[in-house]
C-alpha positions as CSV (number, residue, x, y, z in Angstrom):
1,X,110.1,76.3,125.0
2,X,110.4,78.6,122.0
3,X,113.0,80.8,123.7
4,X,115.0,77.7,124.7
5,X,115.1,76.5,121.2
6,X,116.2,79.9,120.0
7,X,119.0,80.1,122.6
8,X,120.2,76.7,121.6
9,X,120.2,77.7,118.0
10,X,122.2,80.8,118.7
11,X,124.8,78.8,120.6
12,X,125.2,76.5,117.7
13,X,126.0,79.3,115.1
14,X,129.0,78.2,113.0
15,X,132.2,80.2,113.1
16,X,131.9,81.0,109.4
17,X,128.6,82.9,109.7
18,X,128.7,86.5,108.5
19,X,130.1,88.9,111.1
20,X,129.7,92.7,110.5
21,X,132.6,94.7,112.0
22,X,131.5,98.2,113.2
23,X,134.8,100.1,113.8
24,X,135.3,103.8,114.5
25,X,134.7,104.7,110.8
26,X,131.6,102.5,110.4
27,X,128.5,104.2,109.1
28,X,126.5,101.6,107.1
29,X,126.7,98.1,105.7
30,X,124.3,96.5,103.2
31,X,123.6,92.9,104.4
32,X,123.5,91.0,101.1
33,X,126.1,88.4,100.2
34,X,127.3,86.2,103.1
35,X,124.1,86.2,105.0
36,X,123.0,82.8,106.2
37,X,119.3,82.1,105.5
38,X,116.8,79.3,105.6
39,X,113.3,78.9,104.2
40,X,110.8,76.7,106.1
41,X,107.1,76.3,106.6
42,X,107.3,76.4,110.4
43,X,107.5,79.7,112.3
44,X,109.6,78.0,114.9
45,X,113.4,78.6,114.9
46,X,115.3,76.0,112.8
47,X,116.6,72.9,114.4
48,X,120.1,72.9,115.7
49,X,121.4,70.6,113.0
50,X,119.4,72.3,110.2
51,X,121.2,73.3,107.0
52,X,121.5,77.0,106.2
53,X,122.2,78.5,102.9
54,X,124.5,81.5,102.1
55,X,123.2,84.5,100.2
56,X,125.0,85.7,97.1
57,X,122.9,88.9,96.8
58,X,119.8,90.6,98.3
59,X,117.4,88.0,99.6
60,X,114.5,88.0,97.1
61,X,112.1,85.0,96.6
62,X,109.0,86.4,94.9
63,X,105.6,85.3,96.2
64,X,106.7,82.7,98.8
65,X,104.5,81.6,101.7
66,X,107.4,80.2,103.8
67,X,109.1,81.7,106.9
68,X,112.5,83.1,106.0
69,X,115.1,82.9,108.8
70,X,118.3,85.0,108.6
71,X,121.2,85.1,110.9
72,X,124.5,87.0,111.3
73,X,126.7,88.7,114.0
74,X,127.7,92.3,114.7
75,X,131.0,93.0,116.4
76,X,132.0,96.5,117.8
77,X,135.8,96.9,117.5
78,X,135.7,100.5,118.6
79,X,136.4,101.9,122.1
80,X,132.9,103.4,122.4
81,X,129.3,102.1,122.6
82,X,127.6,102.3,119.3
83,X,123.9,103.0,118.7
84,X,122.9,100.9,115.7
85,X,119.8,100.7,113.5
86,X,118.8,97.6,111.5
87,X,116.8,99.0,108.5
88,X,114.4,97.0,106.3
89,X,113.8,99.5,103.5
90,X,111.0,97.3,101.9
91,X,108.2,98.2,104.3
92,X,105.4,95.9,103.0
93,X,106.6,92.8,105.0
94,X,103.8,91.5,107.2
95,X,105.8,90.0,110.0
96,X,109.5,90.7,110.9
97,X,110.8,89.4,114.2
98,X,114.3,90.5,115.1
99,X,116.1,88.7,118.0
100,X,119.3,90.4,119.3
101,X,121.3,88.5,121.9
102,X,124.4,89.9,123.6
103,X,127.4,87.9,125.0
104,X,125.8,87.5,128.4
105,X,122.7,85.8,127.0
106,X,120.4,88.8,127.4
107,X,117.9,89.0,124.5
108,X,116.0,91.9,122.9
109,X,113.1,91.1,120.6
110,X,111.6,93.6,118.0
111,X,108.3,92.6,116.4
112,X,107.8,94.6,113.3
113,X,105.6,94.4,110.2
114,X,102.9,96.3,108.3
115,X,100.2,94.1,109.9
116,X,101.3,94.9,113.4
117,X,100.5,98.0,115.5
118,X,102.6,101.0,114.6
119,X,103.7,101.5,118.2
120,X,105.4,98.0,118.2
121,X,108.2,99.8,116.4
122,X,110.3,101.9,118.7
123,X,111.2,104.4,116.0
124,X,108.4,105.8,113.9
125,X,109.7,105.6,110.4
126,X,108.4,104.6,106.9
127,X,110.8,101.6,106.9
128,X,110.8,98.7,109.4
129,X,113.6,99.5,111.8
130,X,115.0,97.9,114.9
131,X,117.5,99.9,117.1
132,X,120.0,98.5,119.6
133,X,123.1,99.5,121.5
134,X,126.4,97.6,121.0
135,X,128.9,98.2,123.8
136,X,132.6,98.6,123.0
137,X,134.5,95.5,122.1
138,X,131.5,93.2,122.3
139,X,129.6,91.1,119.8
140,X,125.8,90.5,119.4
141,X,124.1,87.7,117.5
142,X,121.1,88.6,115.4
143,X,118.4,86.3,114.1
144,X,115.5,87.4,112.0
145,X,112.2,85.8,111.0
146,X,110.3,87.2,108.0
147,X,106.8,86.1,106.9
148,X,104.7,88.0,104.3
149,X,101.8,87.5,101.9
150,X,103.4,90.0,99.5
151,X,106.7,89.5,97.6
152,X,109.4,88.1,99.9
153,X,112.0,90.8,99.2
154,X,114.2,91.5,102.2
155,X,116.9,94.1,101.7
156,X,118.6,94.9,105.0
157,X,121.0,97.7,105.9
158,X,122.9,98.1,109.2
159,X,123.4,101.8,110.1
160,X,124.9,103.9,112.9
161,X,122.0,105.9,114.4
162,X,123.5,109.2,113.2
163,X,124.1,108.1,109.6
164,X,120.6,106.6,109.5
165,X,119.0,109.8,110.7
166,X,121.0,111.9,108.2
167,X,120.0,109.5,105.3
168,X,116.4,109.4,106.4
169,X,116.1,113.2,106.6
170,X,117.5,113.6,103.1
171,X,115.3,110.8,101.7
172,X,112.2,112.3,103.4
173,X,112.9,115.8,102.2
174,X,113.3,114.5,98.6
175,X,110.1,112.5,98.8
176,X,108.1,115.3,100.4
177,X,109.4,117.6,97.7
178,X,108.3,115.2,95.0
179,X,104.9,114.6,96.6
180,X,104.4,118.3,97.1
181,X,105.1,119.0,93.4
182,X,102.7,116.3,92.3
183,X,99.9,117.2,94.8
184,X,100.3,120.8,93.8
185,X,99.8,119.9,90.1
186,X,96.7,117.9,91.1
187,X,95.2,120.7,93.1
188,X,95.9,123.2,90.3
189,X,93.9,121.0,87.9
190,X,91.1,120.6,90.4
191,X,90.8,124.4,90.4
192,X,90.8,124.4,86.6
193,X,88.0,121.8,86.7
194,X,86.0,124.0,89.2
195,X,86.4,127.0,86.8
196,X,86.1,125.3,83.4
197,X,83.9,122.3,84.2
198,X,86.1,120.1,81.9
199,X,86.0,116.5,83.3
200,X,89.5,115.8,82.0
201,X,91.0,118.1,84.7
202,X,89.0,116.3,87.4
203,X,90.0,112.7,86.4
204,X,93.6,113.8,86.0
205,X,93.6,115.2,89.5
206,X,92.1,112.0,91.0
207,X,94.5,109.9,89.0
208,X,97.5,111.8,90.2
209,X,96.5,112.0,93.9
210,X,95.8,108.2,93.9
211,X,99.1,107.4,92.2
212,X,100.9,109.5,94.8
213,X,99.1,107.5,97.5
214,X,100.2,104.2,96.0
215,X,103.8,105.4,95.8
216,X,103.6,106.6,99.4
217,X,102.2,103.2,100.3
218,X,105.0,101.3,98.7
219,X,107.5,103.6,100.4
220,X,106.0,103.0,103.8
221,X,104.6,106.5,104.6
222,X,101.0,105.5,104.7
223,X,101.5,102.5,107.1
224,X,103.9,104.6,109.3
225,X,101.7,107.7,109.7
226,X,98.0,106.9,109.2
227,X,95.4,106.1,111.8
228,X,95.8,102.7,113.4
229,X,92.3,101.6,112.2
230,X,93.3,102.3,108.6
231,X,96.6,100.4,109.1
232,X,94.7,97.3,110.1
233,X,93.0,97.4,106.7
234,X,96.1,98.3,104.7
235,X,95.8,95.1,102.6
236,X,92.6,96.5,101.1
237,X,94.2,99.8,100.3
238,X,96.1,98.5,97.3
239,X,93.2,96.8,95.4
240,X,91.0,99.9,95.7
241,X,93.9,102.2,94.8
242,X,94.6,100.2,91.7
243,X,90.9,100.3,90.8
244,X,90.7,104.1,91.3
245,X,94.0,104.7,89.4
246,X,92.8,102.5,86.5
247,X,89.3,104.1,86.3
248,X,90.5,107.7,86.6
249,X,93.4,107.2,84.2
250,X,91.1,105.5,81.6
251,X,88.5,108.2,81.9
252,X,91.2,110.8,81.5
253,X,92.9,109.1,78.6
254,X,89.5,108.6,76.9
255,X,88.8,112.3,76.8
256,X,92.4,113.6,76.4
257,X,92.9,111.4,73.4
258,X,89.4,111.6,72.0
259,X,89.1,107.8,71.9
260,X,85.3,107.4,71.9
261,X,85.1,109.3,68.6
262,X,88.4,108.3,67.0
263,X,88.9,104.7,68.2
264,X,85.6,103.4,69.6
265,X,86.8,99.8,69.7
266,X,89.8,100.7,71.9
267,X,87.6,102.9,74.0
268,X,85.3,99.9,74.8
269,X,88.4,97.8,75.7
270,X,89.5,100.5,78.1
271,X,86.1,100.6,79.7
272,X,86.3,96.8,80.2
273,X,89.7,97.2,81.9
274,X,88.3,99.8,84.2
275,X,85.3,97.6,85.1
276,X,87.7,94.7,85.7
277,X,89.7,96.7,88.1
278,X,86.5,97.6,90.1
279,X,85.5,93.9,90.2
280,X,88.9,92.9,91.4
281,X,88.9,95.5,94.1
282,X,85.5,94.1,95.4
283,X,86.7,90.5,95.1
284,X,89.9,91.3,97.0
285,X,87.9,92.0,100.1
286,X,86.8,88.4,100.3
287,X,89.8,86.4,99.2
288,X,93.3,86.0,100.8
289,X,95.7,88.9,100.3
290,X,98.3,86.5,98.9
291,X,95.9,85.6,96.1
292,X,94.5,89.1,95.4
293,X,98.0,90.7,95.2
294,X,99.0,88.3,92.4
295,X,95.8,89.0,90.5
296,X,96.4,92.8,91.0
297,X,100.0,92.6,89.8
298,X,99.0,90.9,86.6
299,X,96.1,93.3,86.2
300,X,98.3,96.4,86.7
301,X,100.7,95.1,84.1
302,X,98.0,94.4,81.6
303,X,96.2,97.7,82.2
304,X,99.4,99.7,81.9
305,X,100.2,98.0,78.5
306,X,96.7,98.7,77.2
307,X,96.8,102.4,78.2
308,X,100.3,102.7,76.6
309,X,98.9,101.0,73.5
310,X,96.1,103.5,73.3
311,X,98.6,106.4,73.4
312,X,100.7,104.7,70.8
313,X,97.8,104.2,68.4
314,X,96.8,107.8,68.7
315,X,100.4,108.8,68.2
316,X,100.4,106.8,65.0
317,X,97.2,108.7,64.1
318,X,99.4,111.8,64.3
319,X,97.3,113.1,67.1
320,X,99.7,115.6,68.7
321,X,98.6,115.4,72.4
322,X,99.3,111.6,72.3
323,X,103.0,112.2,71.9
324,X,103.1,113.7,75.4
325,X,101.2,110.7,76.9
326,X,103.4,108.2,75.2
327,X,106.5,110.1,76.4
328,X,105.1,110.3,79.9
329,X,104.6,106.5,80.0
330,X,108.2,105.9,78.7
331,X,109.7,108.0,81.5
332,X,107.5,106.2,84.1
333,X,108.4,102.7,82.8
334,X,112.2,103.5,82.7
335,X,112.2,105.1,86.2
336,X,110.2,102.3,87.8
337,X,112.2,99.7,86.0
338,X,115.5,101.2,87.4
339,X,113.9,101.4,90.9
340,X,112.7,97.8,90.8
341,X,116.1,96.6,89.7
342,X,117.8,98.7,92.5
343,X,115.4,97.2,95.1
344,X,116.1,93.6,93.9
345,X,119.9,94.1,93.6
346,X,120.1,93.9,89.8
347,X,121.7,97.3,89.6
348,X,124.0,99.2,92.0
349,X,122.2,101.2,94.7
350,X,123.1,104.8,94.1
351,X,121.3,108.1,94.7
352,X,120.4,108.0,90.9
353,X,119.0,104.5,91.0
354,X,117.2,105.1,94.3
355,X,115.4,108.2,93.0
356,X,114.8,107.0,89.4
357,X,111.2,106.0,90.2
358,X,110.4,109.3,91.9
359,X,111.9,111.2,88.9
360,X,110.2,109.1,86.3
361,X,106.9,109.4,88.2
362,X,107.3,113.2,88.4
363,X,108.2,113.6,84.8
364,X,105.2,111.4,83.8
365,X,102.9,113.7,85.8
366,X,104.3,116.8,84.1
367,X,104.0,115.3,80.6
368,X,100.4,114.1,81.4
369,X,99.6,117.7,82.4
370,X,101.2,118.9,79.1
371,X,99.1,116.3,77.2
372,X,95.9,117.9,78.7
373,X,97.0,121.4,78.0
374,X,98.2,120.5,74.5
375,X,94.8,118.9,73.8
376,X,93.0,122.0,74.9
377,X,95.4,124.2,72.8
378,X,95.0,121.9,69.9
379,X,91.2,122.0,70.0
380,X,91.3,125.8,70.6
381,X,93.6,126.1,67.6
382,X,91.2,124.1,65.4
383,X,88.3,126.2,66.5
384,X,90.3,129.4,65.9
385,X,91.4,128.2,62.5
386,X,87.8,127.4,61.5
387,X,86.7,130.9,62.6
388,X,89.5,132.5,60.7
389,X,88.5,130.5,57.6
390,X,85.1,132.2,57.8
391,X,86.3,135.7,58.8
392,X,89.5,136.1,56.8
393,X,88.6,137.5,53.4
394,X,91.8,139.2,52.3
395,X,95.3,138.0,51.5
396,X,96.9,139.9,54.4
397,X,95.1,137.9,57.0
398,X,95.8,134.7,55.2
399,X,99.5,135.5,55.0
400,X,99.5,136.3,58.8
401,X,97.9,132.9,59.4
402,X,100.6,131.2,57.4
403,X,103.3,132.9,59.4
404,X,101.7,131.8,62.6
405,X,101.6,128.2,61.3
406,X,105.3,128.4,60.4
407,X,106.2,129.6,63.8
408,X,104.2,126.8,65.3
409,X,106.0,124.3,63.2
410,X,109.3,125.6,64.3
411,X,108.3,125.4,67.9
412,X,107.1,121.8,67.4
413,X,110.4,120.8,65.7
414,X,112.4,122.4,68.4
415,X,110.4,120.6,71.1
416,X,110.8,117.4,69.2
417,X,114.6,117.8,69.0
418,X,114.7,118.5,72.7
419,X,112.7,115.4,73.5
420,X,114.9,113.3,71.2
421,X,118.0,114.5,73.0
422,X,116.4,113.8,76.4
423,X,115.4,110.3,75.3
424,X,118.9,109.7,73.9
425,X,120.5,110.7,77.2
426,X,118.0,108.6,79.1
427,X,118.8,105.6,77.0
428,X,122.5,106.1,77.4
429,X,122.1,106.3,81.2
430,X,120.0,103.1,81.2
431,X,122.7,101.0,79.5
432,X,125.8,102.4,81.2
433,X,127.5,101.7,84.5
434,X,127.6,105.1,86.3
435,X,131.0,104.6,87.9
436,X,133.2,103.1,85.1
437,X,131.4,104.3,82.0
438,X,131.3,100.7,80.6
439,X,128.1,99.0,79.6
440,X,126.0,97.7,82.6
441,X,125.2,94.0,82.9
442,X,121.6,94.3,81.6
443,X,122.8,95.8,78.3
444,X,125.6,93.3,78.1
445,X,123.1,90.5,78.4
446,X,121.1,92.0,75.5
447,X,124.2,92.3,73.4
448,X,125.3,88.8,74.3
449,X,121.9,87.4,73.1
450,X,122.1,89.4,69.9
451,X,125.7,88.4,69.0
452,X,125.1,84.8,70.1
453,X,122.2,84.6,67.6
454,X,124.3,86.2,64.8
455,X,127.2,83.9,65.5
456,X,124.9,80.8,65.4
457,X,123.5,82.0,62.0
458,X,126.9,82.8,60.5
459,X,128.7,79.8,61.9
460,X,131.3,82.0,63.6
461,X,132.7,81.8,67.1
462,X,132.2,83.9,70.2
463,X,134.9,84.6,72.8
464,X,134.4,85.7,76.4
465,X,137.1,87.2,78.7
466,X,135.9,87.3,82.3
467,X,138.1,89.4,84.6
468,X,138.1,89.8,88.4
469,X,140.4,92.2,90.3
470,X,142.4,90.2,92.9
471,X,141.9,91.0,96.6
472,X,139.7,94.0,95.8
473,X,138.2,94.0,99.3
474,X,141.7,94.4,100.7
475,X,142.2,97.5,98.5
476,X,139.0,99.0,99.8
477,X,139.9,98.1,103.4
478,X,143.4,99.4,103.2
479,X,143.1,102.6,101.0
480,X,139.4,103.4,101.4
481,X,136.4,103.1,99.0
482,X,137.4,106.2,96.9
483,X,140.6,104.5,96.1
484,X,138.7,101.3,95.2
485,X,136.4,103.3,92.9
486,X,139.5,104.9,91.3
487,X,140.9,101.3,90.7
488,X,137.7,100.2,89.1
489,X,137.7,103.3,86.8
490,X,141.4,102.8,85.9
491,X,141.0,99.1,85.1
492,X,137.9,99.9,83.0
493,X,139.9,102.4,81.0
494,X,142.6,99.7,80.4
495,X,140.0,97.2,79.4
496,X,138.7,99.7,76.8
497,X,142.1,100.4,75.5
498,X,142.7,96.7,74.8
499,X,139.2,95.8,73.6
500,X,138.8,98.7,71.1
501,X,141.2,96.8,68.8
502,X,138.7,94.0,68.5
503,X,135.4,95.9,68.3
504,X,134.4,94.1,71.5
505,X,131.6,94.7,74.0
506,X,132.9,95.6,77.4
507,X,130.8,95.7,80.6
508,X,131.1,95.9,84.3
509,X,129.7,92.5,85.2
510,X,129.7,92.7,89.0
511,X,131.3,94.6,91.8
512,X,134.9,94.1,90.7
513,X,134.2,91.8,87.8
514,X,134.4,92.9,84.1
515,X,133.6,91.0,81.0
516,X,134.7,91.4,77.3
517,X,132.7,89.8,74.5
518,X,134.4,89.3,71.1
519,X,132.5,88.4,68.0
520,X,134.1,86.3,65.3
521,X,137.3,85.8,67.3
522,X,138.9,82.5,68.2
523,X,140.4,81.3,71.5
524,X,144.0,82.2,70.5
525,X,143.0,85.8,69.8
526,X,141.0,86.1,73.0
527,X,143.9,84.7,75.0
528,X,146.3,87.1,73.4
529,X,144.1,90.0,74.2
530,X,143.7,88.7,77.8
531,X,147.5,88.4,78.2
532,X,148.0,91.9,77.0
533,X,145.4,93.1,79.5
534,X,146.9,91.0,82.3
535,X,150.3,92.5,81.7
536,X,149.0,96.0,81.4
537,X,147.2,95.7,84.8
538,X,150.1,94.0,86.5
539,X,152.9,96.3,85.3
540,X,151.3,99.7,85.7
541,X,150.2,100.5,89.3
542,X,147.0,102.5,89.9
543,X,147.5,106.0,91.2
544,X,144.7,106.7,93.7
545,X,144.3,108.9,96.9
546,X,148.0,109.6,96.9
547,X,149.0,106.0,96.7
548,X,150.5,103.8,94.0
549,X,148.5,100.6,94.2
550,X,149.7,97.4,92.5
551,X,146.8,95.6,91.1
552,X,146.5,92.1,89.6
553,X,143.7,90.2,88.1
554,X,142.5,86.7,87.4
555,X,141.0,86.0,84.0
556,X,138.9,83.2,82.5
557,X,138.9,82.9,78.7
558,X,136.5,80.8,76.7
559,X,135.7,80.6,72.9
560,X,133.0,78.6,71.3
561,X,131.0,78.3,68.1
562,X,127.3,78.4,69.1
563,X,125.1,75.6,67.9
564,X,121.9,76.3,69.8
565,X,120.0,79.3,71.2
566,X,120.3,78.2,74.8
567,X,124.1,78.1,75.1
568,X,124.6,81.6,76.5
569,X,124.3,80.5,80.2
570,X,126.6,77.5,79.4
571,X,129.2,79.8,77.9
572,X,129.0,82.3,80.9
573,X,129.2,79.4,83.4
574,X,132.3,78.0,81.6
575,X,134.0,81.4,81.7
576,X,133.1,81.8,85.4
577,X,134.5,78.4,86.2
578,X,137.8,79.2,84.4
579,X,138.0,82.5,86.4
580,X,137.6,80.7,89.7
581,X,140.2,78.1,88.5
582,X,142.6,81.0,87.9
583,X,141.9,82.4,91.4
584,X,142.3,79.0,93.0
585,X,145.7,78.5,91.3
586,X,147.1,81.6,92.8
587,X,145.5,84.5,91.0
588,X,147.3,87.0,88.6
589,X,146.9,84.5,85.7
590,X,144.7,83.4,82.8
591,X,142.8,80.1,82.6
592,X,141.3,78.8,79.4
593,X,140.1,75.3,78.2
594,X,143.4,74.5,76.5
595,X,146.0,75.4,79.2
596,X,146.6,77.4,82.3
597,X,149.0,80.4,82.4
598,X,150.7,81.0,85.7
599,X,152.0,84.4,86.7
600,X,155.6,85.0,86.0
């Protein structure tokens, strides 16, 4: 009965459903916007007349207990059979059922998920993957059911088998290199502990090894390559790992920052956090995973903030080793933040954004090791200085000590300058779109909030110019993605050349969308700037890949004097509606609240 319903549902697929074309040059396709999906409580296929929604981005629904159904088609327009791989790079999904049906009605089912046996997946891989063959000039229909107790985050990529293997090899080599570095650092400190009997070295090693295990768990390596008996209890791995990480990190920070002596109140608070983690790990064994993971997520966030707070307090105490700990946490937070945004589709997926978490994690481990060594050196320096104070009895030795102190000050200043430069570069990278050099959307949103508040206080107006390149997909399809990237860069340069006269904030707002924010400028000024930009784009073709490409744009312009703090979304929505009005009226024009300008 269930198969019958599924076949009926496949026959009823509408003609406008997403169809991925896999031609001769096809290598990969990120299944995001255009996917049809449906959330429902029942695990049965949706009814024939059920309503489906269309995704605008990566399918992400947070903690959602419903079944997520997804559907699309794949068409092979090449003259050869293609070996394709459907890749789910978020490997913590409990159940993923993939139904692939060819034109003759033959159906192949893949039952994937981290709660299912590892041999249920035909390809052993950290991700959840389903492989299938697509004969030449044929079309297959794909329907997917996803059910999980963790966050319902479902990024999907369709690969050719060769491109998937190549990408997987590179990713695995990079991950293993990172893990090897971190495990090597941990083992080195275990050897130091065996020689020196200093507990800080031991707790740092445990902390690092457990953190590597958590990272490997989130990337799918543990579920893909561990014993089957351990896989069946993978939901208990995370609570206990969190507890071990919290306890080992706290015991390490306690000694490394000398908290019991210098900050006993904060030391007691950290001990309470460690005890809470142990209690949660025990409780997690007796409550549903959907509940325990929520508690653990909140606990991890609170524990991280408290540990960072301890490092900040000791830094304010001018305790030099704390600077390394605080810097380590900053790198980890930035790297993991970029990785989370890349996984949820908030930033463009690039090699930089995909590896940001690994890099931040590795830099954090190095700085934590430097914290420990700096603390040892700092204490050794104090003891040495005390001994010199007793032994030195003549001016020559005192003068030598002063010279040594001066050299140490110079080294500290040089190190501080290097760290400041690194932090400045990291900050610039975090607010800039890597392709066009304009601000990214996250930084634009922050600037928008700030300028909106200032305009509301001063009684001035704000103007928004929202621009979308017309038929950009056609440019990519006809001239290739490198030419499309060149167009984006060229248009970004033209936007900057116009916007610099108004001290405006320019950002890449989406794939081929750009936005300009002008403070204390009225609608007439914003329209004039938009008209200048429209003419500049229309009249000067873009030179890319040996072609002269004529590019036009549609622009929405809005200006308003803010009166309340919650108008930013309204202003953005108004600009977006005007942009779509310009596109609907033929493109290559400007729309604003007062009138519509048609292309000449």
